[in-house]
N, C-alpha and C positions, 0 to 999 in steps of 0.2 A: 682618734674616740670620737664614737657616735654619743650625740648630747643627749644625757640623761630626761626623761620627760618629768614634767613638772605642770600641774595645772594651778592658774592665777586664778583669782576672781571672776566671777561670770561677768561682775561689770565691765571690764576692760575690754570684753569682746568687742564692741561697736568702735573702741576709741583707736584711733590713729596716733603714729609718732608725729610730737609738734614739727611743724614745715619752718625753723629757725633759718632757712635761707642759706645764700649761699657765702662763702668770705671770699677774698683778695687772691686767695692761696689756692683756692677751689679753680679758678677762671683764669690764674696769670699763663697758663699756654696759651689757652685761645684768645687771649687779647691782642696779639700782635704786635707788641711794642706799645698798643695803646694805653695812655694813663686809665689806671681804674679808677670808675666813678661808681663807688657804694651806696647804692639810691634803692636799698632793700630793707631796711633794718629802721628807719625811722630815730637814726642819732641825728649828736649835733656836731656836725664836721669843724665846727670851732673848736671844742674841747673847751675843757676845765680852764680857768684863770689863775695867775701866778700866785695868789693867796692859797689855791685850793692846791694848787701842785707843793706848796712849801708844807700844808698841814698833810698830806700824804706822807712826804720824807720824814716827818718827824715821827708822824704816828709807825710807821714803817721799821724804824730805829728800834721798836721793843716788840718785835712778834712773839715772844717765848711768853708774854701778859696776857690773859682771858679777856676779852673785849667786856666793856659794861653790860651785863644781859639787857637793861632797861637802856643802853643808849639815853641817860640823864640828862647829860647837856644838849645835846640834840631835840631830844621831848620838850626839852624847857623851851629851846627857842624854838619848836614848831610852835607850841602853846602860846607862846606870846606874839607870835605872827597871826596867827591866825585865833584867838581870843578864844580855845576851847582850855578844860582845866588840863593840865598833864597829865593826870590819871587818865584821861581819856585818851590817850595818845598813843599808837602803838607801831614799833618799828618792823620790818623784814628785809627778807634778802630779794628787793626788788617788790614792787605790787604785785607782780606774778606770785611769787610767795605767799601774800596776803590773801591772794583771790584762794588757794589752796588752804590757808589755816581756817578761814572765812568759810570755806564749803566745809571741810571738817570739824570745825566748831557747832552748824547750825543745820547742816541739813541731813535727813535721815532718810532709809529705803522709801521711796513712794512719794517721797517731799515733789512739790511743783516749783521750778524756777521760772520764769518769766524773762527775756533777754529780748534785744533788738537783734536784729540780722540785714544783712550782713554780720557776723559778729569776730570779735576778737575770739578764734577759737577755744582757749583757754575757759572762756565763761561756760562755755556749755561743759568742755570738757571734765570740768571739776566738780559739777553736779552730776554729771554723768556715771565719773567714778566712785561717788557716794551713795548709787543706786536712785538718785531723782530723775525724774522726767524734766524735759525743757520746754516749755511754750514759745516758741518763735513770734515775734510782731517783725514783719517784713516790713521794705518799704511801699511806698505808694506804686498807682502804674507814672505818675512824675515824677521818681525818683525822690520822693519825699519823708521823711519819719510817718509813719502811721498815729497819728498822736491819739485819735478818737481810739483803735484798737491799743495802745497803749495803758491808753486810762482804763478803759473797760478792763482790761486784764489784770491790772494793779490795783483795782477797788476789790477782787476777789480776794477769798484767804488764801493766797498761796505762800508758800513758806519765804519764797526772795525772789526780789526782782532786782534784777541786776544789767545794768549798760554802762557804758562808754559815754560819758559827755564833753568833748566831741565825740564822735563814735568812731572807732577805728573796723574795718577800714574806710568806710565811707565817705568818714571827713566832716559828715554832718552833725547838727546839734540842736539842742532844745534851746530856743529864747526863754525869758524872762518869764513869762507868760505860761508859756509851755510848762516850766521846771515847776512854776509856784500850784498849776493844777495837778501835774504827776505826784506831786506833797500834798495835795489836797486828798487826793483821789486814793491814797495809799491805804491800803485797810490797815486796822490798827494791832491786827496781829500779823504780819509779816513783816519782813526786814527790807528795806531799801539801801541798794550799794551803787552809788555813782563811782564812778571809774573815772578819775580824771588827769590820767596819764598826760592828755595835753593842754590843761589848763594855760600854760603859761602861752599858748598860741593862740588863743581863743579871744583876738582882740576885738573892743567893738561896742557897742550899745546893745546888742542884739546877742549876746551873750552874760549869763550871769554863771556864775560858780555856788553849787548848793553851801558853802562853806559861808556867805552870807545868811541862809536861812535856817543852818544850823541848831543855835540859840534858843529859835523860837518853835522847832520844829516840836511836835509833840508825839512823835510815832517815833519806831527804831528805826536808826540813817546812819550808814558808815559811807563816808567819803575818802576814797583811794587816792594817793599822788606818788610820785616817783621822780626819781634822783636822775634817772635813765638818759631821760629825752632834754629838755631846755637846758637842764645843768649839768650836760657832758658825763656822767657819771657811768653809762650805760656796763662798760666794763668791772665797776664795781659791784654792782648787783645792791641797790639801798633803793628801798620807798617806806614810804608811812602810811598810816591810817588813822581817820580820827574820828569821833562817835559820840551824841547824844546821851548814848546808852551805856551804863555803866556793866550791865549784864554780856551785852558784846563783847566789851572789852575784855572781860575777864573770863571769857568761854575761848576767846581767841587767844589769853593768854593761856590757858591752861595747856590748850595742844601744839602752841608753836614748839622750836625745838630753843632750848636755854639762851644759847648764844645765835642768835638769827641774824645778827648783821656785824661785821667783823669789825676790827679797831683801826683799819685806814679808812673802810667805807662811813663810820661814825665819823672822823676826823675832816674828811673831804666834804661829806654832808653839811656838818658843820659849817664849813670856810664857807661853802657855797652859797646856804643863805643868809651868809653875814657880809657878804659880798657880792653885791648881786648886781653892780652897774654894765658891767661885760656881758653878763649875760642877755641883759635887756638890750645891749647893743646885738648881740649875735639875733636874738629874735625878731628883732626889728628888721635884717638883714633878711631870715629868713620870709619875712612876712612879704616883703618887697617882691625877693626872687620866686617864690609861692604866684603872685599876681602874673609875675611875667612868664611862669613857666605855664600856666595856665591859659595865656593868651596864646602862647606860642603852640600849644596843644590841641587849641577851639581852632588856630588858623590851619592847622594839618586834615581839620575835617572831625575832630574826633571829639566825644561828648566826655566831658570833665564834672564831676560833679562839685557843686560848693563845698568848700574844707575850710574848718577852723582847726586844721591841724598842721604839723609840718608834713606833710602830705596830700598828694595828689591821687583820689581814683579814677582811673582812665578806660573807658569803653574803647577796647581795640577795634570792634568788629570783628574780629576771629578770636581764635584760640588764644590768650594772653598768655599759654605758655610755650607756646613756638614763637610770639614776640620778642619775650622774654627771651631765649635760647639764642634768635639772633642778634640780639641786641649783646650776648658776651661776646660775640666776634668784631666789637667797637667798644671794648672794654667797659661796658654797662652795666651793673648788675640791678635788678627791679627785681619784684615780689609778683608773678602771678597769682592770681586769687585762685583759689580752688574748690570753693564753698559751691554748690548746688546751684545753677543759677545766676551765677557770676563767673563763670567760666572764662566767658571773655573780656574781664577785667585785669587791670594789672594797679597795684599801688607802687606809687615810684616816691618816694623820701624830698624833698626839697634839700638838695645840697647845696655847696660852694658855687658862687658864677659860674665857674669853666667845668664842674662838674656840671651842671645844667643844662649849658651849652652845648656837651658832649652829647648829652642825651638827647635835645632834642633835636641835633642833626644826627645822629645815628636814628631817630625814629624817622625822619623824613626821608632816609635810605631805605629804611627798608619794609616804610609800610607799601 
C-alpha cells in the first residue's frame, strides 16, 4: 500500500534525524569475535552502584502507580546540594528533554539563538524546530573557543545563548574568568542556558560551574545537568535544570508533559545523589584514562583537543566516517562527527582500561 502524503511543519525541512550512534548489536557480526568496546555515546562504563540498583529494584515493584509529577524528593535533594530554592528545580527525561522543553517555552519564530560550534546537534535542532535562527560561534584557528565573538554575540538582545560547558563534542571549556565575562556580557533581555552535562569530569581550578554564580547573577540563567554521564543512568533518561528565574521555570513547567520522569529513574537518581563515593572513584579512573588515551593518540601523530569531558575529540587527518567504519572490524564503536568542517574528527568516549587499549591498538593498525 502506498504511504499517504502528509506535509509536516516547514521548519522541519532542514532537520536531520539525530545520529544516536551504533549499538553493540549493530556491529556484532562485523566484530569478528572481538570483545566490543562501545566508545561512542559518552556513557559511564562503570555503571551505577549497589545503592542505586537497590533503589531501582524497590521502585520497579510498583509500576502501576504514577510517579510524583514534580519528583519532589529528588528536587529537594538537588535544591539542598546546589543551594537553589526547590521551586526553581525542574526535572526532565534527560537533559535532552529539558532542551526541548526550554525551546518550546521560550522561543518564537524569528528569534535568534547563539551557540558554540561544533555543537551538540540538539542545541541547534530544537531552535530550528521552533522557527528560530541559529548563530554559530566557531573555534579560532588555534582550536580554542572564540571568547571575543561569544561575548559580543551574547551582549546583543538575542533571545537565547545556549552552550555546553564543557563543550560537546570538542571537550573545550570556559575558565572561571571567561565564565564571569560571559555572565557580565549577557544582555538583560536574553536567557543564558549552560548545559553542564559533563561537569563531574571537569576537575581543576581552571574550570568553574555556573551553579556557583547562580545566586548572585541578576539576569535570567538556566543550568542543565544530567544523570546519564558520571552517574551511569543513561538508560533511565533523567536530568534536571535549575534557574534563578521563576518565570523560566514556570514557563517550562507549563509545556513539559505532566509525568516526564518515571518512578524508577527518580528513585535511582536520588540514590545516586546521596551515594557518590563510587561515582567519584569512577570519575577519577576516567580522568586517568583520558590522559593515557590522549598521550596514546598524540603518539600516533593525531591532533587531540584538550578535554574536560569523558571523551576526546580527535582529528584523524582523513574522513572520520571511514576510520570509524574500519574500527568496527576491531570491535570498537566511536562516533565520527558529521557537522560541516569537522568531518575529519571523531569523538571517542573514555572507557574502561581494556576498552581504551583495544581502541588505541586498533587505531595504530588502521591508520
